[in-house]
C-alpha positions in Angstrom: 58.0 10.3 -16.5 60.7 9.7 -13.8 60.2 7.2 -10.9 59.3 10.0 -8.4 56.6 11.4 -10.6 55.2 8.0 -11.5 55.0 7.1 -7.7 53.2 10.3 -7.0 50.8 9.8 -9.9 50.0 6.2 -8.8 49.6 7.3 -5.1 47.1 10.0 -6.1 45.2 7.5 -8.4 45.0 5.0 -5.6 43.7 7.6 -3.2 41.1 8.7 -5.7 39.9 5.1 -6.2 39.7 4.5 -2.5 37.7 7.7 -2.0 35.4 6.7 -4.8 34.9 3.2 -3.3 34.2 4.7 0.1 31.7 7.1 -1.3 30.0 4.3 -3.2 29.9 2.2 -0.1 28.4 5.1 1.9 25.8 5.5 -0.8 24.9 1.8 -0.6 24.7 1.9 3.1 22.5 5.0 2.9 20.1 3.1 0.7 20.1 0.0 2.9 17.1 -0.6 5.1 17.6 0.5 8.7 18.3 -2.2 11.3 15.4 -3.3 13.4 15.3 -1.4 16.8 15.3 -3.4 20.0 11.9 -3.9 21.6 11.1 -2.4 25.1 9.9 -4.6 28.0 6.1 -5.3 27.8 3.6 -5.5 30.5 0.8 -7.2 28.6 -0.2 -8.7 25.2 -3.0 -7.6 22.9 -4.6 -9.6 20.1 -6.3 -8.3 17.0 -8.9 -9.4 16.3 -9.7 -10.3 19.9 -11.6 -13.5 18.8 -12.2 -15.6 15.7 -15.2 -17.2 14.1 -14.3 -19.8 11.4 -17.2 -20.3 8.9 -16.0 -23.5 7.1 -13.1 -25.8 6.5 -11.3 -23.4 4.1 -11.6 -20.5 6.5 -7.9 -20.0 7.6 -7.2 -17.0 9.8 -4.2 -15.3 11.4 -4.1 -12.7 14.2 -1.9 -9.8 15.0 0.0 -9.8 18.3 1.0 -6.6 20.1 3.2 -6.1 23.1 1.9 -3.2 25.2 4.7 -1.2 26.9 2.6 1.6 28.2 -1.0 2.8 27.7 -1.4 3.6 24.0 2.2 2.4 23.2 2.2 -1.0 21.5 4.6 -2.9 19.2 4.0 -5.6 16.7 5.4 -8.9 18.0 3.5 -11.2 15.6 6.8 -12.8 14.4 7.9 -13.5 18.0 4.6 -15.0 19.1 4.2 -18.7 19.8 0.7 -20.1 19.2 -0.6 -23.3 20.8 -4.0 -24.8 20.2 -5.9 -25.7 23.4 -8.4 -27.9 21.6 -8.2 -30.8 19.1 -10.8 -28.9 17.1 -8.1 -26.3 16.1 -4.9 -26.7 14.1 -2.1 -24.2 13.6 0.3 -24.3 10.6 3.9 -23.1 10.4 2.8 -19.7 9.0 0.6 -19.1 12.1 -2.7 -19.7 10.4 -5.5 -21.2 12.5 -7.5 -24.0 10.8 -10.8 -25.6 11.9 -10.8 -29.4 12.4 -14.2 -29.9 13.9 -17.3 -27.9 14.6 -17.3 -26.4 18.1 -15.3 -23.9 20.1 -11.9 -23.7 21.7 -9.0 -21.3 22.4 -5.4 -20.6 21.3 -2.8 -19.6 23.8 -0.4 -17.0 22.5 3.0 -16.5 24.2 5.7 -13.9 23.9 8.5 -14.1 26.4 6.8 -14.7 29.8 3.5 -13.1 28.7 0.4 -15.0 27.6 -2.9 -14.2 26.1 -5.9 -16.3 25.1 -7.7 -16.1 21.8 -11.3 -17.6 21.8 -12.1 -19.5 18.5 -15.6 -20.5 17.4 -15.9 -23.0 14.5 -19.3 -22.8 12.8 -18.6 -25.6 10.4 -15.5 -27.6 9.6 -16.8 -29.0 6.3 -14.4 -28.2 3.4 -16.5 -26.5 0.6 -15.8 -26.9 -3.1 -13.3 -24.6 -4.8 -15.1 -21.5 -6.2 -13.7 -19.9 -9.4 -14.6 -16.4 -8.3 -13.8 -16.7 -4.6 -10.7 -18.9 -4.8 -9.2 -19.2 -8.3 -9.5 -15.7 -9.7 -7.7 -14.0 -6.7 -4.8 -16.3 -7.3 -4.7 -15.3 -11.0 -4.6 -11.7 -9.9 -1.9 -12.2 -7.3 0.3 -14.1 -9.8 -0.1 -11.2 -12.3 -1.8 -13.4 -14.9 -4.6 -10.7 -15.6 -2.3 -7.7 -15.2 -2.0 -5.2 -18.0 1.6 -6.4 -18.8 0.3 -10.0 -19.2 -2.9 -11.7 -20.4 -4.9 -8.7 -19.1 -3.6 -6.4 -21.8 -5.9 -5.2 -24.6 -4.8 -7.9 -27.0 -3.8 -10.5 -24.4 -0.6 -12.6 -24.7 0.2 -15.3 -27.2 -3.5 -15.7 -28.1 -4.8 -15.9 -24.6 -6.7 -13.0 -23.1 -8.1 -12.3 -19.6 -10.1 -9.4 -18.4 -7.9 -6.7 -16.8 -7.5 -7.4 -13.1 -10.4 -9.9 -13.3 -13.2 -7.4 -13.7 -15.2 -9.8 -15.8 -15.1 -13.3 -14.2 -17.5 -14.9 -16.7 -15.3 -13.9 -19.6 -12.2 -15.2 -17.9 -13.9 -18.5 -17.1 -15.1 -19.0 -20.7 -11.6 -18.1 -21.9 -10.0 -20.7 -19.7 -12.6 -23.4 -20.5 -13.3 -23.0 -24.2 -10.1 -21.5 -25.7 -7.9 -24.2 -27.4 -10.9 -26.5 -27.3 -10.6 -26.9 -23.6 -7.0 -28.2 -23.8 -5.8 -26.2 -20.8 -7.2 -28.9 -18.6 -6.3 -32.6 -18.4 -8.9 -34.2 -16.2 -7.3 -37.6 -16.3 -3.8 -36.4 -15.4 -4.5 -33.2 -13.6 -0.8 -32.3 -13.1 -0.3 -32.3 -16.9 -3.0 -29.6 -17.3 -1.6 -26.7 -19.4 -3.0 -24.3 -16.7 -0.5 -25.8 -14.2 2.4 -26.6 -16.6 2.6 -23.0 -18.0 2.9 -21.0 -14.7 5.2 -23.6 -13.2 7.5 -23.3 -16.3 7.2 -27.0 -17.0 6.5 -25.9 -20.6 7.9 -22.7 -22.1 6.2 -19.6 -20.6 7.2 -15.9 -21.2 5.9 -15.1 -17.7 8.7 -17.3 -16.2 7.6 -19.2 -13.1 5.1 -17.3 -11.0 3.8 -20.6 -9.5 5.7 -23.2 -7.6 4.5 -26.9 -7.6 3.2 -27.9 -4.1 2.5 -24.3 -3.0 -0.8 -23.3 -1.5 -1.8 -21.5 -4.8 -0.8 -24.5 -6.9 -2.9 -26.9 -4.7 -6.0 -24.6 -5.0 -5.7 -24.5 -8.8 -5.2 -28.3 -8.9 -8.1 -29.0 -6.7 -10.4 -26.8 -8.8 -9.5 -28.9 -11.8 -10.0 -32.1 -9.9 -13.5 -30.9 -8.8 -14.5 -30.3 -12.4 -13.6 -26.6 -13.0 -17.0 -25.4 -11.8 -18.3 -21.9 -12.0 -20.7 -20.1 -9.5 -22.6 -16.9 -9.2 -20.1 -14.0 -9.1 -22.6 -11.7 -7.3 -22.5 -14.0 -4.2 -18.8 -14.8 -4.3 -17.1 -11.5 -4.9 -16.3 -9.5 -1.8 -18.6 -6.5 -0.9 -15.7 -4.8 0.9 -12.3 -5.3 2.5 -11.0 -4.4 5.9 -7.4 -3.8 6.8 -6.1 -4.4 10.3 -4.7 -2.8 12.5 -6.9 0.3 12.5 -3.9 2.6 13.1 -0.3 2.1 12.0 2.3 4.2 13.8 5.9 3.1 13.9 8.1 4.8 16.5 11.4 4.4 14.7 12.7 3.5 11.3 13.3 -0.2 11.0 10.2 -1.0 13.0 7.7 -3.4 11.3 3.9 -3.9 11.3 2.1 -6.8 9.9 -1.2 -6.1 8.1 -4.3 -8.4 7.8 -6.7 -8.0 4.9 -10.2 -9.4 5.6 -12.8 -9.7 2.8 -16.5 -9.3 3.7 -18.9 -11.2 1.5 -22.6 -10.6 0.7 -23.5 -13.7 2.8 -21.9 -12.1 5.9 -19.0 -14.4 5.9 -15.5 -13.1 6.4 -12.3 -14.5 5.0 -8.6 -13.7 5.6 -7.3 -12.8 2.1 -4.0 -11.3 3.1 -1.9 -13.7 1.0 -3.9 -13.0 -2.1 -4.3 -9.2 -1.7 -2.0 -6.8 -3.6 -0.4 -4.2 -1.4 1.8 -1.2 -2.4 3.2 1.9 -0.8 2.8 5.3 -2.4 6.0 6.5 -0.7 8.7 3.9 -0.8 11.3 6.2 0.8 9.2 6.4 4.0 7.7 2.9 4.2 7.9 -0.3 2.1 5.5 -3.2 2.2 6.4 -6.7 1.3 4.3 -9.9 2.0 1.8 -7.7 3.9 4.6 -6.5 6.3 5.2 -2.7 6.5 8.8 -1.6 7.3 9.5 2.0 8.3 12.5 3.5 6.4 12.6 7.1 7.5 10.5 9.7 9.3 7.3 10.7 7.4 4.0 9.4 6.2 3.0 6.9 3.5 -0.2 5.4 2.3 -0.5 1.6 1.7 -2.9 0.8 -1.1 -4.6 -2.6 -0.7 -6.4 -4.1 -3.7 -8.4 -7.3 -3.7 -10.9 -8.4 -6.4 -12.3 -5.0 -7.2 -12.2 -3.7 -3.6 -9.8 -1.1 -2.5 -8.7 0.3 0.9 -5.8 2.5 2.1 -3.9 2.4 5.3 -2.0 5.5 6.5 1.4 4.7 7.9 3.2 7.1 10.2 7.0 6.7 10.9 7.7 9.0 13.8 11.5 8.8 14.3 13.4 9.9 17.4 11.4 12.9 18.9 13.4 13.2 22.1 13.1 16.7 23.5 10.0 17.6 21.4 7.6 20.1 23.0 4.7 21.7 21.2 4.8 25.5 21.0 1.5 27.3 20.6 1.1 29.6 17.6 -1.6 31.9 16.5 -4.5 30.3 14.6 -6.6 32.5 12.2 -9.0 30.0 10.6 -10.1 26.4 10.5 -7.2 25.5 8.1 -4.7 26.6 10.7 -6.5 24.4 13.3 -6.3 21.4 10.9 -2.7 22.0 10.1 -1.7 22.4 13.7 -3.6 19.2 14.7 -1.6 17.3 12.0 1.7 18.8 13.2 0.9 17.7 16.8 0.2 14.1 15.6 3.5 14.0 13.8 5.3 15.8 16.6 6.5 18.5 14.3 7.0 22.2 15.3 5.4 24.8 13.0 7.8 26.9 11.0 8.5 30.5 12.0 6.6 33.3 10.3 8.2 34.2 7.0 9.4 37.7 6.2 7.4 40.0 3.9 9.9 39.5 1.1 9.5 35.7 1.3 5.8 36.0 1.6 5.2 38.1 -1.5 7.4 35.8 -3.6 5.7 32.6 -2.3 2.1 33.8 -2.6 2.7 35.2 -6.1 4.2 31.9 -7.4 1.3 29.9 -5.7 -1.5 32.1 -7.1 -0.2 33.3 -10.5 2.7 31.0 -11.3 4.8 34.1 -11.7 7.4 35.9 -9.5 6.3 39.4 -8.3 7.4 42.4 -10.3 10.2 44.6 -8.7 7.7 47.5 -8.4 5.1 45.4 -6.5 7.8 44.1 -4.2 9.1 47.6 -3.4 5.6 48.9 -2.7 4.7 45.9 -0.5 7.9 46.2 1.6 7.5 49.9 1.9 3.8 49.7 3.1 3.8 50.6 6.8 0.4 48.7 7.4 0.5 45.9 10.0 1.6 42.5 8.6 -1.6 40.5 8.6 -4.0 43.2 6.9 -1.2 44.0 4.4 -0.8 40.3 3.5 -4.6 39.7 3.2 -4.8 42.7 0.8 -2.0 41.3 -1.3 -3.8 38.0 -1.5 -7.1 39.7 -2.6 -5.3 41.7 -5.2 -3.7 38.6 -6.7 -7.0 36.7 -6.7 -8.6 39.5 -8.7 -5.7 39.6 -11.2 -5.7 38.4 -14.8 -2.6 36.3 -14.1 -4.4 34.3 -11.5 -7.3 33.7 -13.8 -5.0 32.5 -16.7 -2.8 30.4 -14.5 -5.7 28.5 -12.8 -7.7 28.2 -16.0 -4.7 26.3 -17.4 -4.6 24.0 -14.4 -8.3 23.2 -14.5 -8.1 22.7 -18.3 -5.4 20.1 -17.7 -7.4 18.3 -14.9 -10.6 18.3 -17.0 -8.7 17.0 -20.1 -9.5 20.0 -22.3 -7.8 18.9 -25.6 -8.7 18.9 -29.3 -8.4 15.1 -29.6 -11.7 14.7 -27.7 -13.4 18.1 -28.1 -12.2 19.3 -31.5 -10.6 22.7 -32.2 -13.8 24.8 -31.5 -14.8 22.7 -28.5 -11.5 23.3 -26.8 -11.8 27.1 -26.9 -15.5 27.1 -25.9 -14.7 24.8 -22.9 -11.6 26.8 -22.0 -13.5 30.1 -22.1 -16.2 28.6 -19.8 -13.5 27.5 -17.3 -11.9 30.9 -17.4 -15.2 32.7 -16.8 -16.1 30.2 -14.0 -12.9 31.0 -12.1 
C-alpha cells in the first residue's frame, strides 16, 4: 500500500471512529434524565397535609410544599422550602422531618422565596414509646431486603437463616431471630457486637454486602430494640390496616419535573405514621417516570403507575407526564357508545387528539387480528371493500360475523386457557381437555 492509499485508509478509519463515538454519545445523552425545568413565579404556597397531629415521641412527619402559579396549577417545591419551628415544643431535623418535644400545640412557618405559609401542629404526647418488632423493626428488614425472595425470604433461606417472604409471618421471623443459633444473634452486654448488627454492616462477612450503615436511622432503631430487650408485641395491633399516598393527584407538566410522595400508614388504634422512608416504591413504566427515595421524576410524555408496598399493604399512584402541549385544542368527534365517551375523556385529560378514522382496508385487517388472531382472507377483503353499504353498518356486520366465527372461538379459548392456567401439570391429561372444552363452549 503506497502512502496516498494508506493516508486515505487512515482518514476513513478516523472518520468512522469519530462517527461511532458521536453516535454513542448521542445514545448516552438520549438515555440521560432530562434537566429540571425552571419554575414559574408563584402567587401562594399550599401545604399537604394542611395540619399535623403527632401521637408520640416517635411520630416523625414531613409535609409536601407546593407553589401555586394559577388556580389548579401547582408545582412541588418541597426541596426549596425552609421550615422554621415557632414553638420549643417542635424540632425540625435536616431532612425536614418534624419531631415532637413536648405535649401541646404550635406551628411551623414554611418559606419559599418571599412566600410564607403556616402549618399547625398538635402534639398529643411526646413520650417516646418502646421499639416494636412488628411496627418498627420488621419494616426495616423489608426495606433492607433481608426478607426478599433473593435473600433470607427465599424458600430455603440463606446460609441457614430463613425469614418469611416479605415479612408475612412476624411471629415466625421473631422466633427465627431470637432462637436460631441459640440466641447468638444478640449480645445484650455489648449491643454493638450483636450479629444482627455486625452482619448487615459488613463488620463480619456477609453475602448481602452492606445494606446497613452504622449510625443511620435504621441502625439506631435496631440497636435500641436490642437494648430494650428484643420484645415482641401483638401483630394484629401493630400492623397497618391501610396506607395512604400523598398527593392525591400527580401530574407533571414537563419531563424533568419532580414530585415528592408521602406514605402514611393507618393503624387499628387510629394512629397515623409517616412510613415513607421504609416503604418500597417502584414504577411500572421506567421510560415515562422513575421513582427514587420516594421522589418521582418525569422522563417523557405518558403515564406510569407507582406501586407502593408497606408491610402487606399496597397502593398505586398514577403519574401523568404531560410534556409541551402548546397549541393543543380539542376537536370533537362522533361518540357511538359509553366506551367512546370514556376514551375521549381520557384523551382530553392527557391533551391528546383522537386519531383519524381508519380506512376500510385498515379496519378489516385490524379487527380480524384483534378478534381471531388471523389476517383476513383475500376473498373477504375484496368483498368488504366492494360492499357499497355505509361505513358504520358495514363494519358492525363484519364484527358480528367475526364474533360468530370458529376462528374467534378458538383464538379466545386459547387466551382464556392461558389465563386460567389450563395445563396437564395441575389438571392431568383428561382434565385439560374437559376444562378446555368447557371454556370453548362458554365463549
